MDTraj code that builds the backbone (N, CA, C; nanometers):
import mdtraj as md
import numpy as np

residues = "MET TRP GLY ARG ALA ASP ARG ALA VAL ARG LEU LEU GLY ARG ASN ILE PRO SER VAL LEU ARG MET THR GLU GLY VAL ASP PRO LYS ILE SER ARG ARG LEU CYS VAL LYS PRO GLN GLN ASP LEU GLN SER LYS ARG GLN SER ALA SER GLY VAL PRO GLY TYR LYS PRO THR GLU TRP GLU ARG LYS PHE LEU LEU TRP ALA GLY HIS PHE LYS LYS ALA GLU ASP ILE PRO GLU THR VAL SER LEU GLU THR VAL ARG ALA ALA LYS THR THR LEU ARG VAL LYS PHE SER TYR VAL MET MET ALA LEU THR ILE VAL GLY CYS ILE GLY MET VAL ILE SER GLY LYS GLN ALA VAL LYS ARG HIS GLU SER LEU THR SER ILE ASN LEU GLU LYS LYS ALA GLN LEU LYS ALA GLU ALA ALA SER ALA LYS PRO".split()
xyz = np.array([
    [0.0781, -0.1264, 0.0029],
    [0.0285, -0.0173, 0.0001],
    [0.0904, 0.1099, 0.0134],
    [0.1790, 0.1192, 0.0689],
    [0.2702, 0.2542, 0.0911],
    [0.3531, 0.2769, -0.0349],
    [0.3839, 0.1601, -0.0978],
    [0.4535, 0.1677, -0.2230],
    [0.3768, 0.2410, -0.3384],
    [0.2372, 0.2455, -0.3615],
    [0.1628, 0.2928, -0.4357],
    [0.1401, 0.4473, -0.3841],
    [0.1426, 0.4798, -0.2714],
    [0.1364, 0.6168, -0.2125],
    [0.2573, 0.6998, -0.2434],
    [0.3743, 0.6081, -0.2295],
    [0.4905, 0.6976, -0.2429],
    [0.5146, 0.7113, -0.3811],
    [0.4758, 0.6334, -0.4784],
    [0.4905, 0.6410, -0.6438],
    [0.4069, 0.7586, -0.6735],
    [0.2560, 0.7716, -0.6228],
    [0.1788, 0.8773, -0.6553],
    [0.2510, 1.0030, -0.6014],
    [0.3160, 1.0184, -0.4973],
    [0.3678, 1.1447, -0.4432],
    [0.4845, 1.1815, -0.5412],
    [0.5607, 1.1008, -0.6027],
    [0.6821, 1.0987, -0.6765],
    [0.6187, 1.1724, -0.8313],
    [0.5104, 1.1197, -0.8597],
    [0.4552, 1.1748, -0.9971],
    [0.3973, 1.3107, -0.9848],
    [0.3226, 1.3056, -0.8647],
    [0.2744, 1.4396, -0.8370],
    [0.3652, 1.5327, -0.8230],
    [0.4935, 1.5081, -0.7765],
    [0.5836, 1.5935, -0.7214],
    [0.6518, 1.6555, -0.8595],
    [0.6326, 1.5931, -0.9849],
    [0.6905, 1.6672, -1.0830],
    [0.6089, 1.7855, -1.1282],
    [0.4933, 1.7791, -1.0668],
    [0.3967, 1.9082, -1.1094],
    [0.3976, 2.0105, -1.0334],
    [0.4777, 1.9995, -0.9168],
    [0.4842, 2.0977, -0.7993],
    [0.5940, 2.2105, -0.8566],
    [0.5890, 2.3232, -0.8306],
    [0.6660, 2.4376, -0.8684],
    [0.8097, 2.4000, -0.7882],
    [0.9001, 2.4604, -0.8507],
    [1.0398, 2.4105, -0.7837],
    [1.0568, 2.4762, -0.6421],
    [1.0031, 2.5841, -0.6305],
    [0.9991, 2.6760, -0.5096],
    [0.9158, 2.6169, -0.3784],
    [0.8285, 2.5260, -0.4220],
    [0.7395, 2.4494, -0.3421],
    [0.7912, 2.3207, -0.2975],
    [0.8670, 2.2521, -0.3888],
    [0.9140, 2.1361, -0.4070],
    [1.0440, 2.1088, -0.2837],
    [1.0225, 2.0222, -0.1920],
    [1.1208, 1.9918, -0.0822],
    [1.2488, 1.9269, -0.1587],
    [1.3298, 1.9620, -0.1243],
    [1.4796, 1.8885, -0.1915],
    [1.4930, 1.7566, -0.0977],
    [1.5417, 1.6700, -0.1562],
    [1.5519, 1.5342, -0.1075],
    [1.6508, 1.5313, -0.0064],
    [1.6603, 1.4706, 0.1211],
    [1.7429, 1.4786, 0.2097],
    [1.7578, 1.6054, 0.2852],
    [1.6884, 1.6901, 0.2680],
    [1.6819, 1.8153, 0.3607],
    [1.5482, 1.8134, 0.4381],
    [1.5887, 1.8299, 0.5902],
    [1.4699, 1.8324, 0.6870],
    [1.4046, 1.9609, 0.6641],
    [1.2649, 1.9704, 0.6588],
    [1.1714, 2.0810, 0.6287],
    [1.1851, 2.2028, 0.7332],
    [1.2417, 2.1354, 0.8663],
    [1.2586, 2.2514, 0.9588],
    [1.3780, 2.3165, 0.9234],
    [1.4884, 2.2662, 0.8771],
    [1.6043, 2.3556, 0.8501],
    [1.5989, 2.4135, 0.7104],
    [1.5546, 2.3633, 0.6256],
    [1.5357, 2.4642, 0.5044],
    [1.5112, 2.6000, 0.5079],
    [1.5907, 2.6710, 0.4718],
    [1.6105, 2.8240, 0.4674],
    [1.5879, 2.8859, 0.3260],
    [1.5574, 2.8043, 0.2221],
    [1.5520, 2.8341, 0.1017],
    [1.4825, 2.9937, 0.0828],
    [1.3739, 2.9930, 0.1439],
    [1.2651, 3.0931, 0.1197],
    [1.2934, 3.2106, 0.2201],
    [1.4149, 3.2204, 0.2961],
    [1.4272, 3.3061, 0.4178],
    [1.5394, 3.3999, 0.3595],
    [1.5521, 3.4344, 0.2345],
    [1.6727, 3.5081, 0.1969],
    [1.6202, 3.6322, 0.1641],
    [1.6999, 3.7111, 0.2205],
    [1.6762, 3.8674, 0.1987],
    [1.6331, 3.9018, 0.0375],
    [1.5550, 4.0073, 0.0142],
    [1.5494, 4.0508, -0.1358],
    [1.6611, 4.1247, -0.1801],
    [1.6721, 4.1315, -0.3070],
    [1.7897, 4.1932, -0.3503],
    [1.7845, 4.3417, -0.3339],
    [1.6402, 4.4077, -0.3171],
    [1.6424, 4.5432, -0.3049],
    [1.7303, 4.5846, -0.1568],
    [1.6840, 4.5193, -0.0677],
    [1.7578, 4.5441, 0.0680],
    [1.8992, 4.5160, 0.0710],
    [1.9387, 4.4231, -0.0333],
    [2.0970, 4.4201, -0.0397],
    [2.1454, 4.5350, -0.1084],
    [2.0847, 4.5828, -0.2002],
    [2.1546, 4.6829, -0.2769],
    [2.1473, 4.8188, -0.2055],
    [2.0348, 4.8256, -0.1159],
    [2.0281, 4.9627, -0.0423],
    [2.1119, 4.9722, 0.0614],
    [2.1938, 4.8657, 0.1186],
    [2.3156, 4.8547, 0.2091],
    [2.4279, 4.8993, 0.1579],
    [2.4423, 4.9260, 0.0290],
    [2.5471, 4.9827, -0.0374],
    [2.6031, 5.1201, 0.0343],
    [2.7307, 5.1110, 0.0347],
    [2.8110, 5.2311, 0.1235],
    [2.8189, 5.3247, 0.0058],
    [2.7753, 5.4678, 0.0417],
    [2.8273, 5.5747, -0.0535],
    [2.9439, 5.6229, -0.0176],
    [2.9806, 5.7078, -0.1014],
    [3.1182, 5.7849, -0.0758],
    [3.1653, 5.8405, 0.0850],
    [3.0548, 5.8799, 0.1354],
    [3.0689, 5.9460, 0.2567],
    [3.0766, 5.8205, 0.3908],
    [3.0406, 5.7124, 0.3307],
    [3.0328, 5.5992, 0.4536],
    [2.9153, 5.5793, 0.4775],
    [2.8024, 5.6385, 0.4610],
    [2.6647, 5.6119, 0.5197],
    [2.5983, 5.5265, 0.3971],
    [2.5173, 5.4429, 0.4450],
    [2.4344, 5.3614, 0.3626],
    [2.3410, 5.4742, 0.2982],
    [2.3568, 5.4331, 0.1580],
    [2.2859, 5.5197, 0.0623],
    [2.1938, 5.4708, -0.0404],
    [2.1078, 5.5427, -0.0825],
    [2.0086, 5.4935, -0.1827],
    [1.9849, 5.6238, -0.2653],
    [1.9914, 5.5952, -0.4088],
    [1.9853, 5.7252, -0.4966],
    [1.8427, 5.7093, -0.5447],
    [1.7597, 5.8200, -0.4900],
    [1.6212, 5.8322, -0.5220],
    [1.5868, 5.8584, -0.6711],
    [1.4885, 5.8003, -0.7239],
    [1.4560, 5.8466, -0.8619],
    [1.3632, 5.9934, -0.8578],
    [1.3381, 6.0432, -0.9649],
    [1.2761, 6.1528, -0.9663],
    [1.1293, 6.1789, -0.8969],
    [1.0652, 6.0629, -0.9104],
    [0.9356, 6.0730, -0.8362],
    [0.9771, 6.0404, -0.6833],
    [1.0703, 5.9887, -0.6181],
    [1.0953, 5.9848, -0.5071],
    [1.1409, 6.1257, -0.4485],
    [1.2112, 6.1936, -0.5335],
    [1.2371, 6.3066, -0.4976],
    [1.1416, 6.4121, -0.4613],
    [1.0190, 6.4024, -0.5676],
    [0.9280, 6.4670, -0.5338],
    [0.8341, 6.4493, -0.4211],
    [0.8286, 6.3100, -0.3880],
    [0.7709, 6.2579, -0.2666],
    [0.8339, 6.3268, -0.1434],
    [0.9853, 6.3265, -0.1476],
    [1.0606, 6.3867, -0.0244],
    [1.0313, 6.5262, -0.0303],
    [1.0096, 6.5994, -0.1222],
    [0.9578, 6.7263, -0.0943],
    [0.8181, 6.7598, -0.0676],
    [0.7165, 6.6779, -0.1216],
    [0.5772, 6.6893, -0.0741],
    [0.5498, 6.6621, 0.0633],
    [0.6410, 6.5550, 0.1027],
    [0.6138, 6.5214, 0.2370],
    [0.6902, 6.5897, 0.3568],
    [0.7725, 6.6865, 0.2962],
    [0.8260, 6.8014, 0.3889],
    [0.9603, 6.7575, 0.4471],
    [1.0092, 6.6492, 0.4056],
    [1.1385, 6.6269, 0.4447],
    [1.2586, 6.7132, 0.3994],
    [1.2548, 6.7904, 0.2918],
    [1.3405, 6.8803, 0.2366],
    [1.2619, 6.9914, 0.1926],
    [1.2909, 7.1344, 0.2159],
    [1.2290, 7.2617, 0.1614],
    [1.2694, 7.2815, 0.0099],
    [1.3555, 7.2660, -0.0331],
    [1.3878, 7.2748, -0.1975],
    [1.4304, 7.1444, -0.2547],
    [1.4314, 7.1296, -0.3798],
    [1.4672, 7.0315, -0.4508],
    [1.6414, 7.0316, -0.4507],
    [1.6986, 7.1387, -0.4306],
    [1.8427, 7.1502, -0.4323],
    [1.9023, 7.0916, -0.2933],
    [1.7931, 7.1018, -0.2014],
    [1.8512, 7.0527, -0.0625],
    [1.8532, 6.8964, -0.0619],
    [1.8241, 6.8123, -0.1612],
    [1.8330, 6.6727, -0.1585],
    [1.9397, 6.6332, -0.1724],
    [2.0103, 6.5547, -0.1162],
    [2.1445, 6.4934, -0.1410],
    [2.1243, 6.4043, -0.2424],
    [2.2332, 6.3505, -0.3021],
    [2.2535, 6.2632, -0.3899],
    [2.2009, 6.1286, -0.3736],
    [2.2679, 6.0798, -0.2265],
    [2.1968, 5.9553, -0.1871],
    [2.1497, 5.9772, -0.0432],
    [2.0229, 5.9001, -0.0391],
    [1.9562, 5.9339, 0.1234],
    [1.9071, 5.8059, 0.1477],
    [1.8804, 5.7798, 0.2745],
    [1.8575, 5.6400, 0.3346],
    [1.7360, 5.5926, 0.2891],
    [1.7205, 5.4643, 0.2518],
    [1.5909, 5.3836, 0.2223],
    [1.4871, 5.4240, 0.3224],
    [1.5232, 5.4465, 0.4426],
    [1.4253, 5.4740, 0.5365],
    [1.3536, 5.6030, 0.5403],
    [1.4500, 5.7066, 0.4656],
    [1.3888, 5.8295, 0.4498],
    [1.2858, 5.8416, 0.3479],
    [1.3055, 5.7435, 0.2391],
    [1.2365, 5.7593, 0.1316],
    [1.1125, 5.6735, 0.1580],
    [1.1237, 5.5699, 0.2648],
    [1.0016, 5.4997, 0.3051],
    [0.9071, 5.5843, 0.3880],
    [0.9528, 5.6608, 0.4608],
    [0.8928, 5.7417, 0.5679],
    [0.8341, 5.8568, 0.4782],
    [0.8801, 5.9170, 0.3695],
    [0.8264, 6.0046, 0.2939],
    [0.6995, 5.9388, 0.2173],
    [0.7041, 5.8361, 0.1756],
    [0.6032, 5.7684, 0.0938],
    [0.4897, 5.7367, 0.2016],
    [0.5111, 5.7021, 0.3248],
    [0.4023, 5.6638, 0.4187],
    [0.3477, 5.7873, 0.4608],
    [0.4182, 5.8803, 0.4590],
    [0.3665, 6.0431, 0.4915],
    [0.2672, 6.0858, 0.4116],
    [0.3111, 6.0427, 0.2749],
    [0.2327, 6.0868, 0.1617],
    [0.0822, 5.9971, 0.1553],
    [0.1095, 5.8802, 0.1974],
    [0.0031, 5.7875, 0.1954],
    [-0.1095, 5.8188, 0.2864],
    [-0.0627, 5.8619, 0.4068],
    [-0.1509, 5.9016, 0.5033],
    [-0.2165, 6.0472, 0.4724],
    [-0.1623, 6.1340, 0.4264],
    [-0.2103, 6.2632, 0.3731],
    [-0.3029, 6.2517, 0.2524],
    [-0.2853, 6.1482, 0.1723],
    [-0.3653, 6.1148, 0.0639],
    [-0.4864, 6.0570, 0.1171],
    [-0.4939, 5.9562, 0.2065],
    [-0.5903, 5.9091, 0.2590],
    [-0.6805, 6.0169, 0.3582],
    [-0.6169, 6.1045, 0.4074],
    [-0.6846, 6.2210, 0.4809],
    [-0.7802, 6.2948, 0.3697],
    [-0.7108, 6.3353, 0.2876],
    [-0.7915, 6.4151, 0.1604],
    [-0.8922, 6.3046, 0.0907],
    [-0.8720, 6.2018, 0.0761],
    [-0.9747, 6.1107, 0.0154],
    [-1.1016, 6.1079, 0.1204],
    [-1.0750, 6.1013, 0.2463],
    [-1.1768, 6.1121, 0.3444],
    [-1.2670, 6.2254, 0.3667],
    [-1.1753, 6.3393, 0.3400],
    [-1.2554, 6.4627, 0.3294],
    [-1.3413, 6.4883, 0.2037],
    [-1.2780, 6.4307, 0.0890],
    [-1.3614, 6.4481, -0.0297],
    [-1.5024, 6.3459, -0.0075],
    [-1.4837, 6.2535, 0.0370],
    [-1.6128, 6.1533, 0.0567],
    [-1.7007, 6.2170, 0.1597],
    [-1.6581, 6.2734, 0.2659],
    [-1.7541, 6.3510, 0.3444],
    [-1.8331, 6.4749, 0.2752],
    [-1.7465, 6.5433, 0.2022],
    [-1.8046, 6.6575, 0.1246],
    [-1.9032, 6.5904, 0.0341],
    [-1.8586, 6.4946, -0.0394],
    [-1.9509, 6.4216, -0.1414],
    [-2.0821, 6.3855, -0.0608],
    [-2.0869, 6.3215, 0.0264],
    [-2.1745, 6.2988, 0.0866],
    [-2.2877, 6.4077, 0.1544],
    [-2.2130, 6.5088, 0.2178],
    [-2.2984, 6.6341, 0.2233],
    [-2.3703, 6.6841, 0.1179],
    [-2.2863, 6.6687, 0.0164],
    [-2.3496, 6.7301, -0.1092],
    [-2.4644, 6.6692, -0.1692],
    [-2.4699, 6.5312, -0.1785],
    [-2.5720, 6.4345, -0.2140],
    [-2.7008, 6.4748, -0.1115],
    [-2.6549, 6.4616, 0.0085],
    [-2.7940, 6.4920, 0.1130],
    [-2.8404, 6.6292, 0.0856],
    [-2.7791, 6.7354, 0.0500],
    [-2.8473, 6.8584, 0.0113],
    [-2.9309, 6.8457, -0.1199],
    [-2.8312, 6.7883, -0.2060],
    [-2.9210, 6.7784, -0.3331],
    [-3.0508, 6.7071, -0.3270],
    [-3.0401, 6.5881, -0.2396],
    [-3.1380, 6.5183, -0.2268],
    [-3.2721, 6.5741, -0.1477],
    [-3.2290, 6.6732, -0.0800],
    [-3.3262, 6.7521, 0.0010],
    [-3.4099, 6.8384, -0.0692],
    [-3.3289, 6.9207, -0.1857],
    [-3.3618, 7.0209, -0.2681],
    [-3.4676, 6.9420, -0.3759],
    [-3.4190, 6.8315, -0.4119],
    [-3.5358, 6.7452, -0.5016],
    [-3.6374, 6.7040, -0.4294],
    [-3.6449, 6.6909, -0.3146],
    [-3.7651, 6.6594, -0.2171],
    [-3.8780, 6.7978, -0.2219],
    [-3.7922, 6.8843, -0.2173],
    [-3.8633, 7.0295, -0.2086],
    [-3.9337, 7.0516, -0.3469],
    [-3.8657, 7.0042, -0.4528],
    [-3.9339, 7.0244, -0.5773],
    [-4.0228, 6.9259, -0.6277],
    [-4.0352, 6.8162, -0.5384],
    [-4.1338, 6.7178, -0.5449],
    [-4.0891, 6.6127, -0.6728],
    [-3.9366, 6.5987, -0.6603],
    [-3.8824, 6.5157, -0.7634],
    [-3.8605, 6.3915, -0.7155],
    [-3.8846, 6.2854, -0.7637],
    [-3.8221, 6.1638, -0.7267],
    [-3.8002, 6.0549, -0.8137],
    [-3.7297, 5.9456, -0.8086],
    [-3.7250, 5.8477, -0.9114],
    [-3.8495, 5.7942, -0.9484],
    [-3.9394, 5.7765, -0.8759],
    [-4.0744, 5.7309, -0.9095],
    [-4.1395, 5.8208, -1.0062],
    [-4.1599, 5.9380, -0.9672],
    [-4.2466, 6.0302, -1.0476],
    [-4.1550, 6.0394, -1.1911],
    [-4.0080, 6.0406, -1.2053],
    [-3.9380, 6.0606, -1.3185],
    [-3.9754, 5.9245, -1.4080],
    [-3.9482, 5.8222, -1.3257],
    [-4.0029, 5.6933, -1.4219],
    [-4.1365, 5.7098, -1.4698],
    [-4.2432, 5.7371, -1.3913],
    [-4.3820, 5.7313, -1.4383],
    [-4.3927, 5.8399, -1.5554],
    [-4.3256, 5.9647, -1.5377],
    [-4.3403, 6.0771, -1.6715],
    [-4.2536, 6.0041, -1.7828],
    [-4.1542, 5.9064, -1.7791],
    [-4.1035, 5.8810, -1.8969],
    [-4.1888, 5.7638, -1.9528],
    [-4.2463, 5.6633, -1.8656],
    [-4.3224, 5.5754, -1.9315],
    [-4.4472, 5.6258, -2.0002],
    [-4.4921, 5.7435, -1.9427],
    [-4.6403, 5.7840, -1.9992],
    [-4.6079, 5.8801, -2.1224],
    [-4.4594, 5.9382, -2.1566],
    [-4.4191, 5.9805, -2.2585],
    [-4.4225, 5.8918, -2.3681],
    [-4.3400, 5.7494, -2.3217],
    [-4.3195, 5.6461, -2.4387],
    [-4.4616, 5.5910, -2.4681],
    [-4.5556, 5.6058, -2.3971],
    [-4.6914, 5.5438, -2.4101],
    [-4.7482, 5.6398, -2.5246],
    [-4.7572, 5.7756, -2.5065],
    [-4.8070, 5.8697, -2.5874],
    [-4.7369, 5.8821, -2.7299],
    [-4.6010, 5.8347, -2.7233],
    [-4.5537, 5.8269, -2.8491],
    [-4.5847, 5.7097, -2.9296],
    [-4.6086, 5.6041, -2.8342],
    [-4.6316, 5.4855, -2.9139],
    [-4.7928, 5.4877, -2.9740],
    [-4.8654, 5.5478, -2.8976],
    [-5.0216, 5.5735, -2.9372],
    [-5.0228, 5.6555, -3.0871],
    [-4.9465, 5.7706, -3.0446],
    [-4.9535, 5.8628, -3.1953],
    [-4.8807, 5.8029, -3.3088],
    [-4.8048, 5.7099, -3.2833],
    [-4.7159, 5.6417, -3.3958],
    [-4.8081, 5.5018, -3.4516],
    [-4.9107, 5.4878, -3.3901],
    [-4.9788, 5.3627, -3.4351],
    [-5.1016, 5.3896, -3.5216],
    [-5.1520, 5.5076, -3.5519],
    [-5.2909, 5.5249, -3.6417],
    [-5.2882, 5.4368, -3.7287],
])
top = md.Topology()
chain = top.add_chain()
for i, resn in enumerate(residues, 1):
    res = top.add_residue(resn, chain, resSeq=i)
    for name in ("N", "CA", "C"):
        top.add_atom(name, md.element.get_by_symbol(name[0]), res)
traj = md.Trajectory(xyz[None], top)
C-alpha cells in the first residue's frame, strides 16, 4: 500500500513548482531557501562615498521627499539618502492622501444629502421621473400607431 502512495507522491511531485518542492534529504525544519533577503534590501545597504548607507532616489521619490516635507527645496536633497527616509516620505504621503480622500468623501456625502433635500422640495423623485418617462413613451407609441 505504501509503495503506491510513494509512487503517486513522486508522480505528483513533478508538477509542483520548484519553489514549493522540498529537496530530497533536507529536513523541512532546516530548509531556509525561502528566508533569503530580497535583492533590493541588499542593494540599499551599499555604502556611499561618505560611508553612510545610501539609496539614490528616482525623480518621483525626490518629489515625494519634497511633498512630504522632508526637504524644503529640490536642491537640498542629497545625491543619496537612506531608504528609510524614502519609505517614511511615501508613508507620510499615503496618510495625507487618505485624509484628503476621507475629506472628499464626506464633502460628497454632504453634497448628495443637500441635493436630495432640494429634490424633495421640488417634488422630484425617481418614481415620478420614471412614471413621466413611461407616460411619454406610451403617448409616443399611441401617436405612431394610427
